[in-house]
C-alpha positions as CSV (number, residue, x, y, z in Angstrom):
1,M,4.6,170.1,80.1
2,F,5.2,168.6,83.5
3,Y,3.2,165.4,82.5
4,I,5.3,164.9,79.4
5,Y,8.5,164.8,81.4
6,R,7.0,162.5,84.0
7,F,5.7,160.2,81.3
8,G,9.1,160.1,79.7
9,W,10.7,159.3,83.0
10,M,8.2,156.5,83.7
11,V,8.9,154.9,80.3
12,R,12.6,155.1,80.9
13,Q,12.2,153.5,84.3
14,L,10.0,150.7,82.9
15,A,12.6,150.0,80.2
16,E,15.4,149.8,82.8
17,A,13.4,147.5,85.0
18,E,12.7,145.2,82.0
19,N,16.4,145.1,81.2
20,N,17.3,144.2,84.7
21,M,14.7,141.4,84.7
22,N,16.2,140.1,81.4
23,S,19.5,139.9,83.2
24,V,17.9,137.9,86.0
25,E,16.2,135.6,83.5
26,R,19.5,135.0,81.8
27,I,21.3,134.1,85.0
28,V,18.5,131.7,86.0
29,Y,18.7,130.1,82.5
30,Y,22.5,129.7,82.8
31,A,22.2,128.2,86.3
32,D,19.4,125.8,85.6
33,D,18.9,125.0,81.9
34,I,22.4,124.7,80.3
35,E,23.8,121.2,80.1
36,Q,27.0,120.6,82.2
37,E,30.2,120.3,80.3
38,A,32.1,116.9,80.2
39,L,34.7,116.3,82.8
40,Y,38.2,117.8,82.2
41,E,39.8,114.5,82.6
42,I,38.1,111.2,81.7
43,P,39.7,108.4,83.7
44,E,38.9,105.8,81.0
45,R,40.8,107.8,78.4
46,K,43.8,108.8,80.4
47,P,47.0,108.3,78.4
48,P,49.8,106.1,79.6
49,S,52.4,107.6,81.9
50,T,55.0,107.4,79.1
51,W,52.9,109.5,76.8
52,P,54.1,111.2,74.6
53,E,56.7,108.8,73.5
54,D,58.0,110.4,70.3
55,G,56.1,113.7,69.8
56,R,54.2,112.5,66.7
57,V,50.5,113.5,66.3
58,I,48.3,111.2,64.3
59,L,44.6,111.9,63.7
60,K,42.6,109.1,62.0
61,D,39.1,109.7,60.7
62,V,38.3,112.4,63.3
63,S,34.7,113.6,63.4
64,M,33.5,116.2,65.9
65,S,30.4,118.2,66.7
66,Y,30.3,120.9,69.4
67,R,27.3,119.4,71.2
68,P,25.2,116.2,70.8
69,G,22.5,116.7,68.3
70,L,24.4,119.4,66.3
71,P,25.8,118.7,62.9
72,E,29.4,117.6,62.6
73,V,31.9,120.4,62.0
74,L,34.7,117.9,61.3
75,K,34.0,114.9,59.1
76,G,36.7,112.2,58.8
77,I,39.8,114.4,59.1
78,S,43.0,112.3,59.0
79,M,46.6,113.7,59.2
80,S,50.0,112.9,60.6
81,I,52.5,115.4,62.1
82,D,56.0,114.1,62.8
83,A,58.0,115.0,65.8
84,G,59.6,118.5,65.5
85,E,57.6,119.3,62.3
86,K,56.0,122.7,62.1
87,I,52.7,123.1,60.3
88,G,50.3,125.8,59.5
89,I,46.6,125.6,59.1
90,V,45.1,128.2,56.7
91,G,41.7,128.7,55.3
92,R,38.8,131.1,54.9
93,T,36.6,132.2,57.8
94,G,34.4,129.3,58.9
95,A,36.6,126.6,57.2
96,G,37.3,124.7,60.4
97,K,40.8,125.8,61.4
98,S,39.9,126.2,65.1
99,S,37.8,123.1,65.1
100,I,40.7,121.0,63.8
101,M,42.8,122.2,66.8
102,I,40.0,121.6,69.3
103,G,39.5,118.1,67.8
104,A,43.2,117.4,68.0
105,F,43.5,118.5,71.7
106,A,40.2,116.8,72.7
107,S,41.4,113.5,71.2
108,A,44.6,113.8,73.1
109,V,42.8,113.8,76.5
């Protein structure tokens, strides 16, 4: 009976050691293998000091993917929102509501 408990303890310790090593592997992967994000501000795309002039938002033929090589999640979206206008974006799960907002904010930078 003693050996059964010891064997169970040994299996549990091996599983815990493996979990800890997976954590280390994940940290090394995050530190070395993930591509760095783009700069927060891109000097070539900095808006003029008078921006925004009238509060209007215009998106023309916006296409966006989350990373190079991935398929586009927005394809040719165009819209105009006048100053002071309130809008709502509705749709089913996965329809692209958040992607539209990310695309709008990213194009403003």
